[in-house]
C-alpha positions as CSV (number, residue, x, y, z in Angstrom):
1,M,-19.8,35.5,-1.4
2,P,-18.2,37.2,1.7
3,I,-18.9,40.9,2.2
4,F,-15.9,42.7,3.7
5,S,-16.4,45.8,5.9
6,L,-14.1,48.6,4.6
7,C,-15.6,51.6,6.3
8,Y,-13.7,53.6,9.0
9,S,-14.7,55.7,11.9
10,S,-13.1,58.4,13.9
11,S,-13.7,59.8,17.4
12,S,-12.7,62.8,19.4
13,S,-12.4,63.7,23.1
14,S,-12.1,66.9,25.1
15,S,-9.4,65.3,27.3
16,P,-5.9,66.1,26.1
17,K,-4.6,62.9,27.7
18,S,-7.2,60.8,25.8
19,W,-6.5,62.8,22.6
20,I,-2.7,61.9,22.9
21,L,-3.4,58.3,23.6
22,N,-5.8,58.2,20.7
23,G,-3.1,59.7,18.5
24,L,-0.6,57.1,19.6
25,A,-3.0,54.3,18.9
26,V,-3.8,55.6,15.5
27,G,-0.1,56.2,14.7
28,A,0.7,52.6,15.8
29,A,-2.1,51.2,13.7
30,M,-1.0,53.3,10.6
31,A,2.6,52.1,11.1
32,A,1.4,48.5,11.3
33,V,-0.6,48.9,8.1
34,L,2.2,50.7,6.2
35,G,4.7,48.1,7.4
36,A,2.5,45.3,6.2
37,R,2.0,47.1,2.8
38,A,5.8,47.5,2.5
39,Y,6.3,43.8,3.2
40,L,3.6,43.0,0.6
41,V,5.4,45.1,-2.0
42,R,8.8,43.6,-1.3
43,S,7.8,39.9,-1.2
44,G,4.1,39.5,-2.1
45,R,4.0,36.8,0.6
46,F,2.4,38.5,3.6
47,R,0.7,35.7,5.5
48,S,0.7,33.6,2.4
49,R,1.4,30.2,3.9
50,V,-1.9,28.7,5.0
51,I,-2.9,25.4,6.5
52,G,-6.3,24.1,7.4
53,I,-6.9,22.0,10.5
54,I,-10.1,20.5,11.7
55,P,-10.0,19.9,15.5
56,A,-12.2,16.9,16.5
57,R,-12.9,15.8,20.1
58,F,-15.0,12.7,21.0
59,A,-15.7,13.6,24.7
60,S,-18.0,16.7,24.1
61,T,-20.1,17.6,27.2
62,R,-23.1,18.6,25.0
63,F,-22.8,15.9,22.3
64,Q,-20.5,13.0,23.0
65,G,-19.1,11.4,19.8
66,K,-20.3,14.3,17.7
67,P,-17.6,14.1,14.9
68,L,-18.7,10.5,14.2
69,V,-22.5,11.1,14.1
70,H,-23.9,10.3,10.6
71,I,-25.5,12.9,8.5
72,L,-27.4,11.3,5.6
73,G,-25.0,8.3,5.7
74,K,-21.7,10.0,6.2
75,P,-19.9,10.9,9.5
76,M,-20.1,14.6,10.2
77,I,-16.3,14.9,10.3
78,Q,-16.1,13.5,6.7
79,R,-18.7,16.0,5.5
80,T,-16.7,18.9,7.2
81,W,-13.5,17.6,5.6
82,E,-15.0,17.3,2.2
83,R,-16.2,20.9,2.3
84,A,-12.9,22.1,3.5
85,K,-11.1,20.3,0.7
86,L,-13.0,22.4,-1.8
87,A,-11.4,25.6,-0.5
88,A,-8.0,26.8,-1.5
89,T,-6.4,25.7,1.8
90,L,-5.4,22.1,2.5
91,D,-6.4,20.5,5.8
92,H,-5.5,18.0,8.5
93,V,-7.7,16.5,11.2
94,A,-6.4,16.9,14.8
95,T,-7.9,14.6,17.4
96,D,-7.2,12.8,20.7
97,D,-9.4,9.8,19.9
98,E,-8.4,6.6,18.1
99,K,-12.0,6.1,16.8
100,I,-12.1,9.5,15.1
101,A,-8.5,8.9,13.7
102,E,-9.5,5.6,12.3
103,C,-12.7,7.0,10.7
104,C,-10.8,9.9,9.1
105,Q,-8.0,7.7,7.8
106,G,-10.7,5.6,6.2
107,F,-11.9,8.4,3.9
108,G,-8.4,9.7,3.2
109,A,-7.8,12.5,5.7
110,E,-4.4,13.2,7.2
111,V,-4.7,12.8,11.0
112,I,-2.5,14.3,13.7
113,M,-2.9,12.8,17.2
114,T,-3.0,15.4,20.0
115,S,-3.2,15.1,23.8
116,E,-6.4,14.9,25.8
117,S,-5.2,18.0,27.8
118,C,-6.2,20.4,25.1
119,R,-8.9,22.6,26.5
120,N,-10.5,23.6,23.2
121,G,-10.1,23.5,19.4
122,T,-7.6,26.4,19.3
123,E,-5.2,24.6,21.7
124,R,-5.6,21.4,19.7
125,C,-4.8,23.1,16.5
126,N,-1.7,24.7,18.1
127,E,-0.4,21.3,19.2
128,A,-1.1,19.9,15.8
129,L,0.8,22.7,14.1
130,Q,3.8,22.1,16.4
131,K,3.8,18.4,15.5
132,L,3.8,19.2,11.8
133,G,7.0,21.0,12.2
134,K,6.4,23.3,9.2
135,K,6.1,27.0,9.1
136,Y,2.7,28.5,8.3
137,D,1.5,32.1,8.6
138,I,-2.2,31.3,9.1
139,V,-4.0,28.4,10.6
140,N,-7.5,28.0,9.3
141,I,-9.8,26.1,11.7
142,Q,-12.9,24.4,10.5
143,G,-15.3,23.5,13.2
144,D,-18.7,21.8,13.3
145,E,-20.0,23.2,10.0
146,P,-20.6,20.2,7.7
147,L,-22.2,22.3,5.0
148,I,-19.8,25.3,5.2
149,E,-19.2,26.9,1.8
150,P,-15.6,26.9,0.5
151,E,-15.9,30.6,-0.3
152,I,-16.4,31.3,3.4
153,I,-13.3,29.3,4.3
154,D,-11.2,31.3,1.8
155,G,-13.0,34.5,2.7
156,I,-11.9,34.5,6.4
157,V,-8.3,33.7,5.3
158,K,-8.3,36.6,3.0
159,A,-9.7,38.8,5.7
160,L,-6.8,38.0,8.0
161,Q,-4.3,38.5,5.2
162,A,-5.8,42.0,4.7
163,A,-5.8,43.0,8.3
164,P,-2.2,43.2,9.7
165,D,-3.5,44.5,13.1
166,A,-5.7,41.5,13.7
167,V,-4.6,38.1,14.9
168,F,-7.9,36.3,14.3
169,S,-10.6,36.3,11.7
170,T,-14.0,34.7,11.6
171,A,-17.4,34.9,9.9
172,V,-21.0,35.8,10.9
173,T,-24.3,35.5,9.2
174,S,-27.8,36.7,9.9
175,L,-29.4,35.3,13.1
176,K,-32.7,33.6,12.6
177,P,-35.4,34.9,15.0
178,E,-36.1,31.4,16.4
179,D,-32.4,31.2,17.5
180,A,-32.4,34.5,19.3
181,F,-32.4,33.0,22.8
182,D,-30.8,29.7,22.1
183,P,-27.5,29.6,24.1
184,N,-26.0,27.2,21.6
185,R,-26.2,29.9,18.9
186,V,-23.4,32.3,19.6
187,K,-24.1,35.9,18.8
188,C,-21.6,38.6,17.8
189,V,-21.5,42.4,17.6
190,V,-18.9,44.2,15.5
191,D,-17.7,47.8,15.1
192,S,-17.9,50.0,12.0
193,R,-14.6,48.8,10.7
194,G,-15.6,45.1,10.9
195,Y,-13.7,44.1,14.1
196,A,-15.4,42.0,16.8
197,I,-16.6,43.8,19.9
198,Y,-18.1,40.9,21.8
199,F,-19.5,37.4,21.5
200,S,-22.2,36.0,23.7
201,R,-24.6,33.0,24.1
202,G,-27.2,35.6,25.0
203,L,-28.9,37.9,22.6
204,I,-26.8,41.0,21.9
205,P,-27.5,43.7,21.7
206,Y,-30.3,43.3,24.2
207,N,-32.9,46.0,24.1
208,K,-34.8,47.3,27.1
209,S,-38.1,45.6,26.0
210,G,-36.5,42.2,26.4
211,K,-37.9,41.2,23.0
212,V,-36.3,40.5,19.6
213,N,-36.3,43.6,17.4
214,P,-37.4,42.5,13.9
215,Q,-35.7,45.5,12.4
216,F,-32.2,44.9,14.0
217,P,-29.6,42.9,12.0
218,Y,-28.5,40.4,14.7
219,L,-25.4,38.4,13.8
220,L,-24.8,34.7,14.3
221,H,-21.2,33.5,14.7
222,L,-20.2,30.6,12.5
223,G,-17.9,27.9,13.8
224,I,-14.9,28.7,11.6
225,Q,-11.9,30.9,12.1
226,S,-8.3,31.7,11.1
227,Y,-5.4,32.6,13.4
228,D,-2.1,34.2,12.9
229,S,0.2,31.3,13.6
230,K,2.5,33.3,15.9
231,F,-0.5,34.3,18.0
232,L,-1.7,30.7,18.1
233,K,1.5,29.8,20.0
234,I,0.8,32.5,22.5
235,Y,-2.9,31.6,23.0
236,P,-2.4,28.5,25.2
237,E,-0.1,30.5,27.5
238,L,-2.8,33.1,28.2
239,E,-4.6,32.5,31.4
240,P,-8.4,31.9,31.2
241,T,-10.3,35.1,31.5
242,P,-13.5,35.9,33.4
243,L,-15.7,36.5,30.3
244,Q,-14.3,33.4,28.6
245,L,-15.2,31.3,31.6
246,E,-18.6,32.8,32.2
247,E,-19.7,32.4,28.6
248,D,-17.6,29.3,27.8
249,L,-16.4,30.9,24.6
250,E,-12.7,30.6,23.7
251,Q,-12.7,33.7,21.4
252,L,-13.4,36.0,24.4
253,K,-10.0,35.2,25.8
254,V,-8.5,36.8,22.6
255,L,-10.6,40.0,23.0
256,E,-10.1,40.3,26.8
257,N,-6.4,40.3,26.2
258,G,-6.7,43.2,23.8
259,Y,-6.1,41.4,20.5
260,K,-8.2,42.3,17.4
261,M,-10.5,40.0,15.4
262,K,-11.6,40.7,11.9
263,V,-15.1,39.7,11.0
264,I,-16.7,39.1,7.6
265,K,-20.5,38.9,7.1
266,V,-21.7,36.2,4.7
267,D,-24.9,34.7,3.5
268,H,-25.1,31.2,5.0
269,E,-28.4,29.3,5.4
270,T,-27.3,26.4,7.7
271,H,-25.4,26.4,11.0
272,G,-23.2,24.2,13.0
273,V,-24.0,21.0,14.9
274,D,-24.1,21.7,18.6
275,T,-26.8,19.2,19.8
276,P,-28.3,15.9,18.6
277,E,-31.4,17.9,17.5
278,D,-29.2,19.9,15.0
279,V,-28.5,16.7,13.0
280,D,-32.2,16.3,12.2
281,K,-32.4,20.0,11.1
282,I,-29.4,19.7,8.8
283,E,-30.7,16.4,7.3
284,Q,-34.0,18.0,6.6
285,F,-32.3,21.0,5.0
286,M,-30.2,18.7,2.8
287,R,-33.3,16.7,1.7
288,E,-35.2,19.8,0.8
289,R,-32.3,20.9,-1.5
290,N,-31.4,17.5,-2.8
291,L,-27.9,17.7,-1.3
292,S,-26.1,14.3,-1.0
């Protein structure tokens, strides 16, 4: 089950200017929380309308045709869709490829065709949301996680519902030592209140010895996230940022523009499919646990 961080921290400064700015920031945050609570009391519907969308692209630079690769007899996109359907949120598949659309329609998924100009899954989900023409508060995005637990999907939605100052929520799990220097395994660091500080393909934090510290709880980012739907419309209009381009991580554009991300830590044994070698690892994992 997801573990939510509920601890708070405070800081002080000898500079009057920084103290005033700190006070304004705290006051604004408190106002946002109180306003959200008042809204909850009045209607009970704060960010209550949720839709799940799975963005699927055929022309991946690292693994072309990845959504259609078979994992123990089923296309990966089908396994991801089946796991998502076990959560409380319904889902659609957004794709720009007819082969993926045909495959998804074959196992009963609702498909929304999107343009090839979408630069990442977030932009693809935004276009799909606009084509649906219905109002939602949260867009829950399932990525390349064919064995994701439904509780994690629901957990990140609840995290965003409980964090009115955040526009994005996601999940992390413990990083395995063997994945410490794998650039396909995205690492994350969070603050004491459970908000993301940074994501990187490199090991973070990186200690001066240059080695993995077996005592440190490194975090692995899972490829699943939820967005506030109003922010999702803004996201494509934001210019690419230096850190986003350097790391090739779309979530960094959110942080670089000053928006907040809520992070939950979960126990999750498997990970996403980033390379062809990952398929063999997941199939071995499923065989060992008699998963069909």
